[in-house]
C-alpha positions in Angstrom: -4.7 -86.8 72.7 -3.7 -87.1 69.0 -2.4 -90.2 67.3 0.7 -89.8 65.1 0.1 -90.9 61.5 2.7 -92.5 59.3 3.8 -90.1 56.5 2.2 -90.9 53.1 5.6 -91.7 51.5 7.1 -93.7 54.3 6.7 -97.5 53.9 8.3 -98.9 57.0 7.5 -102.5 56.0 9.3 -102.2 52.7 12.2 -100.3 54.3 12.8 -103.4 56.6 14.7 -104.9 53.6 17.3 -102.1 54.0 17.5 -102.2 57.8 21.2 -103.2 57.9 22.3 -100.5 55.3 23.7 -97.1 56.1 24.3 -93.9 54.2 28.0 -93.4 53.9 30.0 -90.3 52.9 33.1 -90.5 50.7 34.8 -87.4 52.0 35.8 -86.0 55.4 33.0 -84.0 56.9 32.1 -81.8 59.9 29.6 -82.7 62.6 28.5 -81.6 66.0 28.8 -85.0 67.8 30.6 -88.3 67.5 29.3 -90.8 64.9 30.4 -93.1 62.2 32.1 -90.9 59.6 35.6 -89.5 59.2 36.0 -86.0 60.5 38.0 -83.0 59.3 39.1 -82.4 62.9 42.5 -84.2 63.0 43.6 -83.4 66.6 43.9 -86.5 68.7 43.0 -88.8 65.8 42.3 -92.3 67.2 41.7 -91.1 70.8 38.7 -92.5 72.5 36.0 -89.9 73.2 32.6 -91.5 73.8 30.3 -94.4 73.6 27.3 -94.9 71.2 24.6 -97.5 71.3 25.2 -100.3 68.8 23.0 -100.6 65.7 22.5 -104.0 64.1 24.8 -104.4 61.1 27.7 -102.3 62.4 31.3 -103.6 62.9 31.3 -105.9 66.0 35.1 -105.4 66.4 34.3 -102.0 67.8 31.9 -103.3 70.4 32.9 -102.6 74.0 32.7 -106.1 75.5 33.5 -104.9 79.0 30.4 -102.6 79.0 28.4 -105.5 77.6 29.5 -107.9 80.3 28.9 -105.3 83.1 25.5 -103.9 81.9 24.2 -106.3 79.3 23.9 -103.4 76.8 25.7 -103.1 73.5 27.8 -100.0 72.9 30.4 -99.0 70.4 33.6 -97.1 71.2 33.9 -93.8 69.3 37.1 -92.0 68.5 38.2 -88.4 67.9 38.5 -88.9 64.1 34.9 -89.8 63.7 31.8 -87.6 63.5 28.2 -87.5 62.4 27.0 -86.8 58.9 24.9 -83.8 58.0 22.8 -84.4 54.9 20.4 -81.9 53.2 17.9 -83.5 50.8 17.2 -80.8 48.2 14.2 -81.6 46.0 13.2 -79.9 42.8 9.6 -78.7 43.0 9.4 -77.1 39.5 6.4 -77.8 37.3 8.2 -80.4 35.1 8.5 -82.7 38.1 4.7 -83.2 37.7 5.3 -85.2 34.5 3.9 -88.7 34.7 1.3 -88.0 37.4 -1.4 -89.6 35.2 0.6 -92.7 34.5 0.5 -95.9 36.6 4.0 -95.3 38.0 3.3 -91.8 39.2 5.1 -88.5 38.6 8.8 -87.7 39.0 8.0 -85.7 42.0 6.2 -88.6 43.7 9.2 -90.8 43.0 11.4 -88.1 44.5 9.1 -87.9 47.6 9.2 -91.7 48.1 13.0 -91.8 47.6 13.8 -88.8 49.8 11.5 -90.0 52.6 13.1 -93.4 52.7 16.5 -91.9 52.7 15.7 -89.5 55.5 14.6 -92.6 57.5 17.8 -94.5 56.8 19.9 -91.4 57.7 18.2 -90.8 61.0 18.2 -94.5 61.9 21.9 -94.5 61.4 22.2 -91.7 64.1 23.1 -89.1 61.6 21.4 -85.7 60.8 19.1 -85.0 57.9 17.4 -81.9 56.6 15.3 -80.9 53.6 15.2 -78.0 51.1 12.4 -77.5 48.6 13.6 -75.7 45.4 11.6 -73.8 42.9 12.2 -70.2 41.6 13.0 -69.6 45.3 13.6 -71.7 48.4 10.0 -72.6 49.3 10.8 -74.9 52.2 13.8 -75.5 54.4 14.6 -77.4 57.6 18.3 -77.6 58.7 19.7 -81.1 59.5 18.8 -82.6 62.8 19.1 -86.1 64.3 16.1 -86.9 66.4 13.1 -89.0 65.3 10.8 -86.0 65.8 13.0 -84.0 63.5 13.1 -86.7 60.9 9.3 -86.9 61.1 9.1 -83.1 60.4 11.5 -83.6 57.4 9.1 -86.3 56.1 6.1 -84.0 56.6 7.7 -81.2 54.6 8.5 -83.7 51.8 4.9 -84.9 51.8 3.6 -81.4 51.5 5.7 -80.4 48.4 3.6 -78.7 45.7 5.2 -78.1 42.3 5.5 -74.5 41.0 5.4 -73.4 37.4 9.0 -72.3 37.0 12.0 -73.1 34.8 14.6 -71.6 37.2 16.3 -73.0 40.3 19.6 -71.3 40.7 18.3 -68.6 43.1 16.9 -71.2 45.4 20.2 -73.0 45.5 22.1 -69.8 46.3 19.7 -69.1 49.1 20.2 -72.6 50.4 23.9 -72.1 50.4 23.5 -68.9 52.4 21.4 -70.7 55.0 23.8 -73.6 55.5 27.0 -72.5 56.9 28.6 -75.9 57.6 30.1 -78.6 55.4 28.1 -81.7 54.8 26.4 -83.6 52.1 24.0 -82.0 49.6 21.8 -84.5 47.8 20.0 -82.8 44.9 17.0 -84.7 43.4 15.9 -83.1 40.1 15.1 -83.7 36.4 17.3 -80.6 35.6 14.8 -79.4 33.0 15.4 -75.7 33.5 16.4 -72.7 31.5 19.1 -71.6 34.0 21.1 -74.8 34.0 24.5 -73.1 33.8 23.5 -70.8 36.7 22.3 -73.9 38.7 25.8 -75.5 38.4 27.4 -72.2 39.3 25.4 -72.4 42.5 26.4 -76.1 43.0 30.1 -75.0 42.8 29.5 -72.8 45.9 28.9 -75.9 47.9 31.9 -77.7 46.3 34.1 -74.7 47.1 33.0 -75.1 50.7 34.2 -78.7 50.4 30.7 -80.1 50.8 30.0 -83.4 49.1 27.4 -83.0 46.4 25.3 -85.9 45.0 23.1 -85.3 42.0 20.3 -87.7 41.4 18.9 -87.1 37.9 15.4 -88.3 37.6 14.0 -89.4 34.2 10.5 -90.6 33.4 10.6 -93.3 30.6 7.9 -91.4 28.6 10.3 -88.5 28.3 13.0 -90.5 26.5 10.9 -91.0 23.4 7.7 -89.6 21.9 4.5 -91.7 21.8 3.4 -93.5 18.7 0.4 -92.0 16.9 -0.7 -89.6 14.2 -1.3 -86.5 16.2 -1.0 -85.3 19.8 -1.5 -82.2 21.9 1.4 -81.5 24.3 0.6 -79.3 27.3 3.5 -77.5 29.0 3.7 -78.0 32.7 5.4 -74.6 33.4 3.0 -72.3 31.6 4.5 -72.8 28.2 1.2 -73.3 26.5 0.0 -76.1 24.2 1.6 -77.5 21.0 -0.3 -79.7 18.4 2.0 -81.8 16.3 2.6 -85.2 14.8 5.3 -87.0 16.8 6.7 -88.6 13.7 7.7 -85.2 12.3 9.8 -84.3 15.3 10.8 -87.6 16.8 14.4 -87.7 15.7 15.0 -84.0 16.7 13.4 -84.5 20.1 15.4 -87.6 21.0 18.6 -85.9 19.9 17.9 -82.9 22.0 16.9 -85.0 25.0 20.1 -87.0 24.8 22.1 -83.8 24.5 20.4 -82.6 27.7 21.3 -85.7 29.6 24.9 -85.5 28.4 25.1 -81.8 29.4 23.9 -82.4 32.9 26.3 -85.3 33.4 29.2 -83.2 32.0 28.5 -80.3 34.3 28.2 -82.5 37.3 31.4 -84.4 36.8 33.3 -81.2 35.9 32.3 -79.8 39.3 33.4 -82.9 41.2 29.9 -84.1 42.0 28.7 -87.7 42.4 26.3 -88.0 39.5 23.8 -90.8 39.0 20.8 -91.1 36.7 17.6 -92.9 37.9 14.5 -93.9 35.9 11.2 -93.7 37.6 10.5 -97.1 35.9 12.8 -98.6 38.5 11.2 -99.2 41.9 12.5 -96.5 44.3 13.7 -99.1 46.9 15.8 -100.8 44.3 17.3 -97.4 43.3 18.0 -96.6 47.0 19.4 -100.0 47.8 21.9 -99.8 44.8 22.8 -96.3 45.9 23.6 -97.3 49.5 25.6 -100.3 48.4 27.7 -98.2 46.0 28.3 -95.6 48.6 29.4 -98.2 51.1 32.1 -99.3 48.6 
């Protein structure tokens, strides 16, 4: 007999502070069973179809008091115009996500792993479906959305096992993900977007938008990327096999900061032009704070 272990990036005690929060979609979606979200299926809107067990924090006005009085159990009444949410957490596993691994706060990838693991827990606890995709030059890991605890644990295991790859391309992986996900849902892409095929990446993102999937882009930034360190001379080692560069930061500081700011602006412009929900997150901000703010904003 084996004992189940808690995934490395799942802090259930810390997540207790978010126990009444849910992940909400802003658009109509498709799903395979009744849930909390608006459905694209309009036939019989408002017609009662099923019961679902009540989760603390949900609207008490929808509680079926007759069932409570008869059985002592709390159930919500569900209607035809509601369905479950299908969310795929797509995580950038390119080499640049390793940046910051030697710092006290950890790397961008570790931040993404904590955030995605926590979100997978929130989604499954809300009786919705969550899946995961690991993106590098190709799709290196994929698990379609599912709603059971066992499935969520498998999602969290895949997230824990992510190993970054030395690549500066991600478009092909997104196109492969599109081909393997036939249904509308929510795609939440967590990336630093430091890649050479940025235009092709957003061309792939448009495939999901044309399918009328909701796309959320979480742009991760490590604070040490925003400005070069102080000092006379440094050696910079590329994380994606670019080699090493010896230079004085003072000589290139202005040009670097200008190019990095242009990169941030470019990603945001691409995202908004394609109708995505774009938000930037610094790894200097605790991941639970980032997640809490994200859930509050999504709830409206």
